[in-house]
C-alpha positions as CSV (number, residue, x, y, z in Angstrom):
1,X,-121.1,46.0,-88.4
2,X,-120.8,48.5,-91.2
3,X,-122.1,47.8,-94.7
4,X,-120.4,44.9,-96.5
5,X,-118.2,45.6,-99.5
6,X,-117.8,42.0,-100.7
7,X,-119.3,38.7,-99.6
8,X,-118.1,35.3,-100.8
9,X,-117.9,31.6,-99.8
10,X,-114.2,30.6,-99.5
11,X,-112.3,27.5,-98.3
12,X,-110.2,28.5,-95.3
13,X,-107.0,26.6,-94.6
14,X,-106.2,26.1,-90.9
15,X,-102.7,25.5,-89.5
16,X,-102.3,22.2,-87.8
17,X,-101.8,22.2,-84.1
18,X,-99.2,19.5,-84.3
19,X,-96.9,18.4,-87.1
20,X,-98.5,15.0,-87.0
21,X,-102.1,16.2,-87.5
22,X,-103.7,16.9,-90.9
23,X,-104.4,20.3,-92.2
24,X,-108.0,21.4,-92.0
25,X,-110.0,22.9,-94.8
26,X,-113.4,24.4,-94.1
27,X,-115.9,26.5,-96.1
28,X,-116.6,29.8,-94.5
29,X,-118.8,32.8,-95.4
30,X,-116.4,35.8,-95.7
31,X,-117.6,39.4,-95.4
32,X,-115.4,42.3,-96.2
33,X,-116.2,45.8,-94.7
34,X,-114.2,49.0,-94.3
35,X,-113.1,47.8,-90.8
36,X,-112.5,44.1,-91.0
37,X,-112.7,40.9,-92.9
38,X,-114.9,38.5,-90.9
39,X,-115.8,34.8,-91.6
40,X,-118.8,32.8,-90.5
41,X,-120.3,29.4,-90.4
42,X,-123.1,29.0,-92.9
43,X,-126.0,26.6,-93.7
44,X,-125.4,25.4,-97.3
45,X,-128.9,24.1,-97.6
46,X,-130.6,27.3,-96.6
47,X,-127.8,29.6,-97.9
48,X,-127.8,31.5,-94.6
49,X,-125.0,32.9,-92.6
50,X,-124.5,31.5,-89.0
51,X,-122.2,32.2,-86.1
52,X,-119.0,34.4,-86.4
53,X,-115.9,32.3,-86.4
54,X,-113.3,35.1,-86.4
55,X,-112.1,38.3,-88.1
56,X,-109.0,40.3,-89.0
57,X,-109.0,44.1,-88.6
58,X,-108.2,45.9,-91.8
59,X,-105.8,48.2,-90.0
60,X,-103.7,45.2,-88.9
61,X,-103.2,43.8,-92.4
62,X,-99.6,44.1,-93.6
63,X,-99.7,42.3,-96.9
64,X,-102.2,40.8,-99.4
65,X,-100.8,38.6,-102.1
66,X,-101.4,35.4,-104.1
67,X,-99.7,32.4,-102.7
68,X,-98.3,29.4,-104.6
69,X,-100.2,26.0,-104.0
70,X,-98.7,23.4,-101.6
71,X,-96.9,20.3,-102.9
72,X,-99.3,17.3,-102.7
73,X,-102.3,19.5,-102.3
74,X,-105.5,17.9,-103.4
75,X,-106.4,18.9,-107.0
76,X,-109.6,20.7,-106.0
77,X,-107.4,23.0,-103.7
78,X,-104.7,23.7,-106.3
79,X,-106.7,26.0,-108.6
80,X,-107.1,28.8,-108.0
81,X,-104.2,29.9,-105.9
82,X,-104.8,31.2,-102.4
83,X,-104.7,34.6,-100.8
84,X,-102.8,35.4,-97.6
85,X,-103.8,38.1,-95.1
86,X,-100.7,38.7,-92.9
87,X,-101.6,40.5,-89.7
88,X,-99.4,42.4,-87.3
89,X,-100.4,40.5,-84.2
90,X,-100.8,36.9,-83.1
91,X,-104.3,35.5,-83.4
92,X,-105.7,32.7,-81.2
93,X,-107.1,29.3,-81.6
94,X,-110.9,29.2,-81.4
95,X,-112.8,25.8,-81.7
96,X,-110.3,24.3,-84.1
97,X,-110.0,27.4,-86.3
98,X,-106.5,28.7,-86.3
99,X,-105.1,31.9,-87.5
100,X,-101.7,31.3,-85.8
101,X,-99.0,34.0,-85.7
102,X,-99.5,35.5,-89.1
103,X,-100.9,34.1,-92.3
104,X,-104.5,33.4,-93.0
105,X,-104.9,31.2,-96.1
106,X,-108.0,31.3,-98.2
107,X,-108.9,29.4,-101.4
108,X,-111.2,31.3,-103.8
109,X,-113.5,29.5,-106.2
110,X,-112.1,31.2,-109.3
111,X,-109.2,33.3,-110.4
112,X,-111.5,36.3,-111.1
113,X,-113.0,36.2,-107.6
114,X,-109.5,35.9,-106.0
115,X,-108.2,38.9,-108.0
116,X,-111.3,40.9,-107.2
117,X,-110.7,40.4,-103.4
118,X,-107.0,41.1,-103.6
119,X,-107.6,44.3,-105.5
120,X,-110.2,45.5,-103.1
121,X,-108.2,44.6,-100.0
122,X,-105.1,46.3,-101.3
123,X,-107.1,49.5,-101.8
124,X,-108.3,49.3,-98.2
125,X,-104.8,48.6,-96.7
126,X,-102.7,50.9,-98.8
127,X,-102.3,53.5,-96.0
128,X,-101.7,51.0,-93.2
129,X,-98.6,51.3,-91.1
130,X,-95.8,48.8,-91.3
131,X,-96.7,47.3,-94.7
132,X,-94.4,44.5,-95.5
133,X,-91.4,44.9,-97.8
134,X,-91.1,41.1,-98.2
135,X,-93.4,38.2,-97.8
136,X,-93.5,34.4,-98.1
137,X,-95.0,33.3,-101.4
138,X,-95.4,29.7,-100.2
139,X,-97.0,28.0,-97.3
140,X,-95.9,27.4,-93.7
141,X,-96.0,23.6,-93.3
142,X,-94.7,21.4,-90.5
143,X,-92.5,24.1,-88.9
144,X,-90.9,25.4,-92.1
145,X,-91.6,28.0,-94.9
146,X,-91.7,26.0,-98.1
147,X,-90.3,28.8,-100.1
148,X,-87.1,29.6,-98.2
149,X,-86.9,26.7,-95.6
150,X,-86.7,29.2,-92.7
151,X,-87.8,27.5,-89.5
152,X,-89.0,30.6,-87.6
153,X,-92.6,31.5,-88.3
154,X,-92.1,35.2,-87.8
155,X,-89.0,35.2,-90.1
156,X,-88.9,38.0,-92.7
157,X,-90.3,37.0,-96.1
158,X,-88.1,36.0,-99.0
159,X,-89.9,37.6,-101.8
160,X,-89.7,41.4,-102.4
161,X,-92.7,43.6,-102.7
162,X,-92.6,46.9,-104.6
163,X,-95.3,49.0,-102.9
164,X,-97.2,51.5,-104.9
165,X,-100.2,52.6,-103.0
166,X,-100.6,49.2,-101.5
167,X,-100.0,47.3,-104.8
168,X,-97.0,45.2,-105.7
169,X,-95.4,45.5,-109.1
170,X,-95.6,42.7,-111.7
171,X,-91.8,42.4,-111.5
172,X,-92.0,41.7,-107.8
173,X,-94.7,39.1,-108.4
174,X,-92.3,37.2,-110.6
175,X,-89.5,37.1,-108.1
176,X,-89.1,34.2,-105.6
177,X,-85.8,33.3,-103.9
178,X,-86.3,29.5,-103.9
179,X,-88.7,26.9,-105.2
180,X,-90.6,24.7,-102.8
181,X,-88.8,21.5,-101.8
182,X,-90.3,18.3,-103.2
183,X,-92.1,16.1,-100.7
184,X,-89.9,13.8,-98.6
185,X,-90.2,10.0,-99.0
186,X,-91.6,9.8,-95.4
187,X,-94.6,11.9,-96.4
188,X,-96.1,10.4,-99.7
189,X,-98.8,12.2,-101.5
190,X,-102.2,11.3,-100.2
191,X,-105.6,12.9,-100.1
192,X,-106.8,14.7,-97.0
193,X,-108.6,12.4,-94.4
194,X,-112.3,13.0,-93.9
195,X,-112.9,16.2,-92.1
196,X,-114.0,15.6,-88.5
197,X,-117.0,17.4,-87.2
198,X,-116.3,20.6,-85.2
199,X,-116.4,20.0,-81.5
200,X,-119.3,21.6,-79.6
201,X,-118.4,24.5,-77.4
202,X,-118.9,28.2,-76.7
203,X,-120.5,30.3,-79.4
204,X,-121.5,33.9,-80.1
205,X,-124.9,34.7,-78.5
206,X,-124.5,32.2,-75.6
207,X,-125.1,33.2,-72.0
208,X,-122.3,32.9,-69.5
209,X,-121.9,33.3,-65.8
210,X,-119.1,35.2,-64.1
211,X,-117.0,32.9,-61.9
212,X,-115.0,35.9,-60.7
213,X,-115.6,39.7,-60.4
214,X,-113.5,41.8,-62.8
215,X,-112.8,45.5,-62.5
216,X,-112.3,47.3,-65.9
217,X,-108.7,48.3,-66.4
218,X,-109.2,50.1,-69.8
219,X,-112.1,52.1,-71.2
220,X,-112.9,49.1,-73.5
221,X,-113.4,46.7,-70.7
222,X,-116.7,45.6,-69.1
223,X,-117.2,45.1,-65.4
224,X,-118.0,41.5,-64.2
225,X,-119.9,40.8,-61.1
226,X,-119.5,37.3,-59.7
227,X,-122.5,34.9,-60.4
228,X,-124.2,37.4,-62.8
229,X,-125.1,36.5,-66.4
230,X,-123.7,38.1,-69.6
231,X,-124.3,37.6,-73.3
232,X,-121.3,37.0,-75.6
233,X,-121.2,39.2,-78.7
234,X,-117.8,38.4,-80.3
235,X,-115.3,35.7,-79.6
236,X,-112.7,36.5,-82.4
237,X,-110.1,37.1,-79.7
238,X,-109.7,33.9,-77.7
239,X,-108.6,35.7,-74.6
240,X,-110.9,38.7,-74.5
241,X,-114.6,38.3,-75.5
242,X,-116.9,41.2,-76.2
243,X,-120.0,40.9,-74.0
244,X,-123.2,42.6,-72.8
245,X,-124.5,42.8,-69.3
246,X,-128.2,42.7,-68.2
247,X,-128.3,46.6,-68.3
248,X,-127.1,46.7,-71.9
249,X,-123.5,47.8,-71.2
250,X,-121.0,46.3,-73.6
251,X,-117.2,45.8,-73.5
252,X,-114.5,43.2,-73.3
253,X,-114.1,40.6,-70.6
254,X,-111.4,38.1,-69.9
255,X,-112.7,34.8,-71.3
256,X,-111.2,32.7,-68.5
257,X,-113.4,34.6,-65.9
258,X,-116.7,33.2,-67.2
259,X,-118.3,29.8,-67.8
260,X,-121.2,28.8,-70.0
261,X,-124.5,29.0,-68.1
262,X,-125.6,25.4,-67.7
263,X,-126.0,23.0,-64.8
264,X,-122.3,22.9,-63.9
265,X,-120.6,22.6,-60.5
266,X,-119.2,26.2,-60.4
267,X,-122.2,27.5,-58.5
268,X,-121.7,25.2,-55.5
269,X,-119.5,26.4,-52.6
270,X,-118.1,22.9,-52.1
271,X,-116.6,22.8,-55.7
272,X,-112.9,23.9,-55.8
273,X,-111.9,24.1,-59.4
274,X,-108.2,23.5,-60.4
275,X,-107.2,22.3,-57.0
276,X,-104.8,19.3,-56.6
277,X,-104.6,16.7,-53.9
278,X,-101.8,18.4,-51.9
279,X,-103.6,21.8,-52.0
280,X,-106.9,20.1,-50.8
281,X,-105.1,18.4,-47.9
282,X,-103.5,21.7,-46.8
283,X,-106.8,23.6,-47.0
284,X,-108.8,20.9,-45.1
285,X,-106.1,20.7,-42.3
286,X,-106.1,24.5,-42.0
287,X,-109.8,24.4,-41.4
288,X,-109.4,21.4,-39.1
289,X,-113.0,20.4,-38.9
290,X,-114.1,16.8,-38.6
291,X,-116.1,15.9,-41.7
292,X,-114.8,19.0,-43.6
293,X,-115.0,18.3,-47.3
294,X,-114.6,19.7,-50.8
295,X,-115.0,18.4,-54.4
296,X,-112.1,19.0,-56.8
297,X,-111.0,18.1,-60.2
298,X,-109.3,14.8,-60.4
299,X,-105.9,14.5,-62.0
300,X,-107.7,12.6,-64.8
301,X,-109.6,15.1,-67.1
302,X,-113.3,15.0,-66.7
303,X,-113.2,13.2,-63.3
304,X,-113.9,14.5,-59.8
305,X,-112.7,13.6,-56.3
306,X,-114.2,14.2,-52.9
307,X,-111.6,15.1,-50.3
308,X,-112.6,14.6,-46.7
309,X,-111.0,15.2,-43.3
310,X,-111.6,12.9,-40.4
311,X,-110.3,13.3,-36.9
312,X,-110.8,9.7,-35.9
313,X,-107.7,7.6,-35.6
314,X,-105.4,10.5,-35.2
315,X,-106.8,12.6,-38.1
316,X,-106.2,12.2,-41.8
317,X,-107.5,13.2,-45.2
318,X,-109.3,10.7,-47.3
319,X,-109.9,11.0,-51.1
320,X,-112.8,9.3,-52.9
321,X,-113.0,9.3,-56.7
322,X,-116.5,9.9,-57.9
323,X,-117.3,6.9,-60.2
324,X,-119.8,6.5,-62.9
325,X,-122.0,3.5,-63.8
326,X,-122.4,2.1,-67.3
327,X,-125.7,4.1,-67.4
328,X,-123.9,7.4,-66.5
329,X,-125.0,7.6,-62.9
330,X,-122.6,8.8,-60.2
331,X,-121.6,7.1,-57.0
332,X,-119.1,7.1,-54.1
333,X,-120.5,3.9,-52.5
334,X,-121.9,1.1,-54.5
335,X,-125.7,0.8,-54.6
336,X,-126.0,4.5,-53.9
337,X,-126.3,5.9,-57.5
338,X,-127.3,9.4,-58.5
339,X,-128.2,11.2,-61.7
340,X,-126.1,14.3,-60.8
341,X,-123.0,15.1,-58.6
342,X,-125.0,17.7,-56.5
343,X,-127.6,14.9,-55.7
344,X,-124.7,12.6,-54.7
345,X,-123.2,15.3,-52.4
346,X,-126.5,16.1,-50.8
347,X,-127.1,12.4,-50.0
348,X,-123.6,12.0,-48.4
349,X,-124.0,15.1,-46.4
350,X,-126.6,13.1,-44.4
351,X,-125.2,9.5,-44.8
352,X,-121.6,8.2,-44.6
353,X,-122.6,5.1,-46.6
354,X,-119.2,3.4,-46.5
355,X,-117.0,6.5,-46.1
356,X,-115.2,7.3,-42.8
357,X,-117.6,10.1,-42.1
358,X,-120.6,11.9,-43.7
359,X,-119.8,15.2,-45.4
360,X,-120.4,17.6,-42.5
361,X,-118.8,20.9,-43.3
362,X,-118.2,22.6,-46.6
363,X,-114.7,23.9,-47.0
364,X,-114.3,26.5,-49.8
365,X,-111.0,27.9,-51.1
366,X,-112.5,31.2,-52.1
367,X,-110.5,30.9,-55.3
368,X,-108.3,33.8,-56.4
369,X,-109.2,35.0,-60.0
370,X,-106.9,33.6,-62.6
371,X,-104.4,35.8,-64.5
372,X,-105.8,37.7,-67.5
373,X,-104.0,37.9,-70.8
374,X,-102.6,41.4,-70.5
375,X,-103.8,44.0,-68.0
376,X,-106.8,44.8,-70.1
377,X,-108.1,44.4,-73.7
378,X,-105.4,45.6,-76.2
379,X,-103.2,46.7,-73.3
380,X,-99.6,45.5,-74.0
381,X,-97.6,48.7,-73.8
382,X,-97.6,49.6,-70.1
383,X,-96.9,53.1,-68.8
384,X,-93.9,52.8,-66.4
385,X,-95.5,55.6,-64.3
386,X,-98.3,53.1,-63.4
387,X,-95.7,50.7,-61.8
388,X,-94.6,50.9,-58.1
389,X,-91.4,49.1,-57.2
390,X,-91.5,47.4,-53.8
391,X,-88.6,45.0,-53.4
392,X,-85.9,43.2,-55.4
393,X,-86.6,39.5,-56.0
394,X,-83.3,38.6,-57.6
395,X,-81.0,39.0,-60.6
396,X,-81.5,36.8,-63.7
397,X,-79.9,36.4,-67.2
398,X,-81.3,39.7,-68.4
399,X,-81.1,41.8,-65.3
400,X,-82.8,42.6,-62.0
401,X,-86.3,41.3,-61.2
402,X,-88.5,43.3,-58.8
403,X,-91.8,42.8,-57.1
404,X,-94.2,45.7,-57.5
405,X,-97.7,46.9,-58.1
406,X,-99.5,48.1,-61.2
407,X,-101.8,51.0,-60.6
408,X,-101.1,50.6,-56.9
409,X,-103.2,47.4,-56.5
410,X,-102.2,44.5,-58.8
411,X,-99.2,42.3,-57.9
412,X,-96.7,42.1,-60.7
413,X,-93.1,41.0,-61.3
414,X,-91.0,43.5,-63.3
415,X,-88.0,42.3,-65.2
416,X,-85.6,45.2,-65.9
417,X,-83.7,44.3,-69.0
418,X,-80.0,45.1,-68.8
419,X,-79.0,47.1,-71.9
420,X,-76.9,45.0,-74.3
421,X,-78.2,41.7,-72.9
422,X,-81.1,41.2,-75.4
423,X,-82.0,41.9,-79.0
424,X,-84.7,44.3,-77.9
425,X,-86.4,45.1,-81.2
426,X,-86.9,41.4,-82.0
427,X,-88.2,40.7,-78.5
428,X,-90.7,43.6,-78.6
429,X,-92.3,42.1,-81.7
430,X,-92.3,38.6,-80.1
431,X,-93.8,40.0,-76.9
432,X,-97.0,40.8,-78.8
433,X,-97.3,37.1,-79.7
434,X,-96.2,35.8,-76.2
435,X,-99.0,37.9,-74.6
436,X,-101.6,35.8,-76.4
437,X,-100.3,32.6,-74.7
438,X,-102.5,31.8,-71.8
439,X,-102.4,28.7,-69.6
440,X,-102.7,28.0,-65.9
441,X,-99.2,26.5,-65.9
442,X,-97.5,29.3,-67.7
443,X,-96.4,32.6,-66.1
444,X,-98.6,35.2,-67.8
445,X,-96.9,38.0,-69.6
446,X,-98.9,41.2,-68.9
447,X,-97.0,43.7,-71.1
448,X,-93.8,45.6,-71.7
449,X,-92.5,49.1,-71.2
450,X,-90.5,50.0,-74.3
451,X,-90.6,53.8,-74.4
452,X,-87.5,54.1,-72.2
453,X,-84.3,52.3,-71.4
454,X,-84.0,49.8,-69.8
455,X,-87.1,48.2,-71.1
456,X,-89.3,46.4,-68.6
457,X,-91.1,43.0,-69.0
458,X,-94.2,42.9,-66.7
459,X,-95.5,39.5,-65.7
460,X,-97.7,37.7,-63.2
461,X,-96.1,37.6,-59.7
462,X,-95.9,34.2,-57.9
463,X,-95.3,34.4,-54.2
464,X,-93.3,31.2,-53.7
465,X,-90.6,32.2,-56.2
466,X,-88.3,29.9,-58.2
467,X,-89.0,26.2,-58.3
468,X,-85.4,25.3,-57.7
469,X,-85.2,27.4,-54.5
470,X,-88.6,26.0,-53.5
471,X,-87.4,22.4,-53.9
472,X,-84.3,23.1,-51.8
473,X,-85.8,25.3,-49.1
474,X,-89.6,25.7,-49.3
475,X,-90.8,22.1,-49.2
476,X,-91.2,20.0,-46.1
477,X,-88.3,17.6,-45.3
478,X,-90.5,14.7,-46.4
479,X,-92.6,15.6,-49.5
480,X,-95.0,13.0,-50.6
481,X,-94.7,11.2,-53.9
482,X,-98.0,12.9,-55.0
483,X,-96.6,16.3,-54.2
484,X,-93.6,15.7,-56.4
485,X,-95.6,14.2,-59.2
486,X,-98.1,17.1,-59.2
487,X,-95.2,19.5,-59.8
488,X,-94.1,17.4,-62.8
489,X,-97.7,17.3,-64.0
490,X,-98.0,21.1,-63.8
491,X,-94.9,21.6,-66.0
492,X,-95.9,18.9,-68.5
493,X,-99.3,20.6,-69.0
494,X,-97.8,24.0,-69.5
495,X,-95.3,22.6,-72.0
496,X,-98.0,20.6,-73.8
497,X,-99.8,23.9,-74.4
498,X,-96.6,25.6,-75.7
499,X,-96.0,22.5,-77.9
500,X,-99.6,22.9,-79.3
501,X,-98.6,26.4,-80.3
502,X,-95.4,25.2,-82.0
503,X,-93.4,27.2,-79.4
504,X,-90.0,26.0,-78.2
505,X,-88.7,26.9,-74.8
506,X,-85.0,26.2,-75.3
507,X,-84.1,26.7,-71.6
508,X,-86.5,24.5,-69.6
509,X,-85.2,23.8,-66.1
510,X,-86.4,24.2,-62.5
511,X,-84.7,27.6,-62.3
512,X,-87.1,28.8,-65.1
513,X,-90.3,27.7,-63.3
514,X,-92.1,29.6,-60.5
515,X,-94.4,28.5,-57.7
516,X,-97.6,30.3,-56.7
517,X,-99.1,30.6,-53.2
518,X,-101.0,27.4,-53.6
519,X,-98.0,25.4,-54.7
520,X,-98.9,25.3,-58.4
521,X,-95.9,25.3,-60.7
522,X,-95.8,27.6,-63.8
523,X,-93.2,27.7,-66.6
524,X,-91.6,31.1,-67.3
525,X,-89.0,32.7,-69.7
526,X,-90.2,30.5,-72.6
527,X,-88.4,31.5,-75.8
528,X,-86.3,34.3,-74.3
529,X,-83.0,32.5,-74.9
530,X,-83.4,33.3,-78.6
531,X,-82.8,37.0,-77.9
532,X,-79.7,36.7,-75.8
533,X,-76.8,38.7,-77.1
534,X,-74.2,36.9,-74.9
535,X,-71.9,34.7,-76.9
536,X,-70.9,32.8,-73.8
537,X,-74.6,31.8,-73.3
538,X,-75.0,30.5,-76.9
539,X,-71.8,28.5,-76.9
540,X,-71.8,25.0,-75.5
541,X,-68.3,25.6,-74.2
542,X,-69.3,28.5,-71.9
543,X,-70.6,28.0,-68.4
544,X,-73.9,29.8,-69.1
545,X,-75.2,27.5,-71.8
546,X,-77.7,25.0,-70.3
547,X,-75.4,22.0,-71.0
548,X,-76.8,19.9,-68.2
549,X,-80.3,20.1,-69.6
550,X,-79.4,19.7,-73.3
551,X,-79.6,16.5,-75.5
552,X,-76.8,15.3,-77.8
553,X,-78.3,17.1,-80.9
554,X,-78.1,20.4,-79.1
555,X,-74.7,19.8,-77.6
556,X,-73.2,18.7,-80.9
557,X,-75.2,20.6,-83.6
558,X,-77.2,23.3,-81.7
559,X,-80.4,21.8,-83.1
560,X,-83.3,22.9,-80.9
561,X,-86.8,21.5,-81.3
562,X,-89.8,20.5,-79.1
563,X,-87.9,17.2,-78.6
564,X,-84.9,19.0,-77.1
565,X,-87.4,20.5,-74.7
566,X,-88.6,17.0,-73.9
567,X,-85.0,16.0,-72.9
568,X,-84.8,19.1,-70.6
569,X,-88.2,18.1,-69.1
570,X,-86.7,14.7,-68.1
571,X,-83.8,16.5,-66.4
572,X,-86.3,18.9,-64.7
573,X,-88.2,15.8,-63.3
574,X,-84.8,14.6,-62.0
575,X,-84.3,18.0,-60.3
576,X,-87.8,17.6,-58.7
577,X,-87.1,14.1,-57.4
578,X,-83.7,15.0,-56.0
579,X,-85.1,18.1,-54.4
580,X,-83.0,20.5,-56.4
581,X,-79.6,18.7,-56.9
582,X,-77.3,19.8,-59.8
583,X,-77.5,17.3,-62.7
584,X,-74.1,15.6,-63.3
585,X,-72.8,17.4,-60.3
586,X,-69.3,15.7,-60.4
587,X,-68.7,16.6,-64.1
588,X,-67.7,19.8,-65.8
589,X,-69.4,21.0,-69.0
590,X,-66.8,19.5,-71.4
591,X,-67.1,16.1,-69.7
592,X,-70.9,16.3,-69.9
593,X,-70.8,17.0,-73.7
594,X,-68.5,14.0,-74.2
595,X,-70.1,11.5,-71.9
596,X,-73.8,12.3,-72.7
597,X,-73.0,12.0,-76.4
598,X,-71.6,8.6,-75.6
599,X,-74.7,7.4,-73.7
600,X,-74.3,8.6,-70.1
601,X,-77.7,9.2,-68.4
602,X,-78.7,10.5,-64.9
603,X,-79.2,7.9,-62.2
604,X,-82.6,7.1,-60.6
605,X,-83.3,9.4,-57.7
606,X,-84.1,7.7,-54.4
607,X,-87.5,9.4,-54.2
608,X,-88.5,8.2,-57.7
609,X,-89.9,4.7,-58.2
610,X,-89.3,2.7,-61.4
611,X,-92.4,4.0,-63.1
612,X,-91.4,7.6,-62.5
613,X,-87.8,6.9,-63.6
614,X,-89.1,5.2,-66.8
615,X,-90.9,8.5,-67.7
616,X,-87.6,10.4,-67.2
617,X,-85.7,7.8,-69.3
618,X,-88.2,8.1,-72.1
619,X,-87.2,11.7,-72.4
620,X,-83.5,10.8,-72.8
621,X,-83.6,8.6,-75.9
622,X,-80.8,9.1,-78.4
623,X,-83.1,9.6,-81.3
624,X,-85.2,12.7,-80.9
625,X,-88.1,11.5,-82.9
626,X,-88.5,8.5,-80.6
627,X,-89.0,10.7,-77.5
628,X,-92.6,11.2,-76.5
629,X,-94.5,14.5,-77.0
630,X,-95.5,16.7,-74.1
631,X,-99.1,15.8,-74.7
632,X,-98.2,12.1,-74.2
633,X,-96.1,12.9,-71.2
634,X,-98.9,14.9,-69.6
635,X,-101.3,12.0,-70.0
636,X,-98.8,9.5,-68.6
637,X,-98.2,11.6,-65.5
638,X,-101.9,12.2,-65.2
639,X,-102.7,8.5,-65.2
640,X,-100.0,7.8,-62.7
641,X,-101.3,10.5,-60.4
642,X,-104.9,9.1,-60.7
643,X,-103.6,5.6,-59.6
644,X,-101.8,7.1,-56.6
645,X,-105.0,8.8,-55.5
């Protein structure tokens, strides 16, 4: 790091992950250099700086201004006012510290210190590109800007800045379009709850082991070799960590390709990470060895299951949950307890001890590497000359979708945006944020081609295609209850991740989910409906509007929220359990708007038991705030799956 210009202890305000959770205030040691503003943990007793918690590159800063205090803010936070650093790109969540999609709020200890930092930062950013003309002088709280009540976090600011070499004039500092709203009666003024301790987790300086090999795709990337160790140098980007290999080479690696070097299960061939019951049965039956086994993650987080194939009695797969005693020991059969799971597996490789067979043959899935966030560190604008088009997959709302290769070797799906179908400039800005979203149940956006028309959206390719088609044609004639529930679990977990990022899908349905080669379902096209320029799509009268997946508040008032996504998820579950039937198939759109507003709900599918239907029904409550969250739905589905296993 270059020489520091300023150093100071500040209070950093984190954005809450959910509207119901409290804001987080933490003291951090901030260091300003010519290149970045970085913040660290520190030991108040020894007065020493500790691990790096994050940073913002100076070249990405678009605005530095004083911000008005929040309503109901604790007195010790009100004075002095805070400073906001508004960056051009989305930042990521790292161990409870959130930069979110723009503002980073910091509370200085005195007005003089605050003004000193603002002045110095303005000097550093005065030649930056895309300096803002307007900014938000008040906080983003519970999904709304307090100054102007806009509900889109990326919305243009409401207070004008007069830029003069990076400085705003005093006149502009006095202007503000609206005052903050007073607190609502539902949220009375109260002090912040005690700050919980930060969870333990990965940290700078730790040693990790590569679970997968990775070939560098940009000059900034570092090659990974499976099972080799690497040292983490910087974790400020949640998706791409800077690391050093044993030869001293440094570069960026995809963070989901490595695990912390400790006594985990990843190094054992019998452990199949992120595999569900249906996938395990398919793999074991393909190998078709008596006593073939693997260990997989259970549907309940933190639990594991042994899946075992036996040919006795006609042949079948058995699934044994690994249990724990009150003392923390592991067992499959009572009275045979072990300190570790590897010791347990080793014992049962030689002794059946109550199971239908001993564990005779290891079956490994040779897992494919997960998708990276982007095609390399900082790579979001893709050169169209690096794309090879192979075949057409179909035509969607925005245009033709094709299967192809990037650099002749990486499978990708290429969405060719039909001119006039999308607000392109707005989407391009949003794409930079969407690329930061990474979850195993979301289709990964790799990048965009924006230098020509039509523009391309390049995403992960999933070989089994659209979930709706898969339900109608790709499944066996008699899918098991577990198969169907696993599909719903996949979608709920992907949506719970979007919910945690305060992201609204607006068009969740089986047609907007894809299925990979292992049968895993992933949500796609999240948020794209905001950029549609088709009036017929945005009107509830027109045939393109997702009327059949919309709750009363959307049908009547076009009020979208995470709770309208919950309603749509209930309809998607119904699609899954009817194997792709059209919701309200005997009604037209006008009749649906009228009857759903009056209380009509979809019937219970024949394949859904009462417990599954109760989950669907909880998504269709009249009052939006009474519907569950996706986090709650994911846990409910997870528990039900665990019982079925």
